[in-house]
N, C-alpha and C positions, 0 to 999 in steps of 0.2 A: 868521541867519545860521550854518549847519551848519560844522564846523570845515574840511570840504574846501573850502567857497567862501573862508572866510578864507584859508586856507593859498595856494590858486589866486589868488584875490586879491594877497596879500603876494609870491609868487612874481612875479606879473606887474608890480607896481610898483617891485621892485627888478633888473628885467632889463636895466637901462642904466647900470649900474655900469662904471666905466672899471678895465680891469683892471691891475692892483698889484704885480706879482714883487717881489722884497723887492730893496729900495734899498742894504741894507749887503751888504758882499761876505758869501757864504757861501762856505764850506770842507767839502769833504768829511774823512774821518777821515785822509787822508795829507796833507793840508794843500795841497789842490789846490783852486783857485777853480771854484766850480760856475757853471756857464752857463745861464741861463734865456731859452729860445729857445720864440716862439710857434710853432704846428703847425696854422694853420687849415686844412691841405690833407690833415690827418690823416696823414702820412707814418708816425708813430711811432705811430699806436694809441692817440690822445688821445680818439678823438670820444667812446668809451663812458666811460672813465675821469677822463677830466678832465684827466690829466697823468702822465707815466711818467719815472721816475729812470732814465738808463742812462750807460755811458760809450763814449762814441766817440773812436777813437784814443786813450784813456787820458785823456780829458778827460772829467770830469764834466757831464755836461747834463740839465735838467729841460725836457723839451719838454711844452708846455702848449695845449690847446685853448682859444684865448680868447673863445667863444662859451660856452664852458662857463663861464670864469671871469665871465664878466661878468653871469651871474645871479644874482650872490652877492654879499652885504655884501663889505665890507674884510677884515673880521675871519675871515669862512669862506674867504675866499680866502688868507689868512695862513695860517690852520690849514693847509689844500690844501698850500700852498707848504713851509711845513716839514715835513708829513709827507713829503713827496717828498725832502728835503733828509736827512730821518733816517733814509731807505734807505742812504742814500752813508755818513753817519755809524756805523751799527748793522751795516755792513759786509752786509746781506740781498743785495745783489747779488750776492756773492761764490757763492752757491748759490739763489738765487730761481728760476732755469730749472728745476733739478731738484728742487726742494722738494716734498714732498706738499701734497693741497689742508690740511691740517689745520695743515702748518707755516706755507703763505702766509698764513693767516688767522691765525697767531701775529706773523709778519711785520710783519703790517698794524695789527694790535693792539698793537704795540710802538712802530710808527710814529706811530700816533695817541697814544699816550701821551707819549712823547719831544716830539711837536708841542704837544701841551695845557702840558707841564711849561715848555717854550720860553717860548710865552705869558704861563704865569704868573709865571716866575722873569725872563725877561729883558724882557720886552715890559711886565711889571706889569697885565695884562689884568684888567678887574672883572669881577666875575660877570655882571653882564648882557651884557657880551661874550660869556663864554661860553655863556651861554643862547642867544643868535644864532646862535653855531656849532653848538651841540646843534640847535636848530630846522632850520637849514638842512642839515647833515650829515645828518641822520637821514634825510632823501630820498635821498640818493645813496649811502651805505654801508648795508652789510649790517647788520639789526637785532641780530647779537651783539656787533658793533662799536660802533654806535651807544649802546647799554647801557651798554658801557664806559668810554666817553668820558669820563664827568664823576666815575667813578673812579678815574681816572688822577689826578685833582687831589687826592685825598685821601691822597696817598703821602708828603707834606711830613711 
């Protein structure tokens, strides 16, 4: 079996996961509770990106595509949800719309690292869980970001 066949088979086998947004309340940098809302109709452009963080009438929301999230194991779901939370906590939304492509990539990589460190320090993820996150995320994010993921954990 070649690598592509193995990957496609594993994705097929994992395509029936329940979507698990964070159960514990999550807060932005201003202590406002973040609302997680499924967006199956793609009203908030979640189809290609999986999820998007935004303020709606000063309330922080993470809108997510349940079909996109259901294709991945719980560890990867948690990584991507915490990535969106990181955009709030790191105040990326204040300047994301006007940011250059290079700056947006920097924001994405910062949110990736924030998420990885949260999983390591708060949720005590094991190395095997980080490997599953990397294996899945590397199909959904830019190569530069994927290469940086595991480097985030060496910051301790």
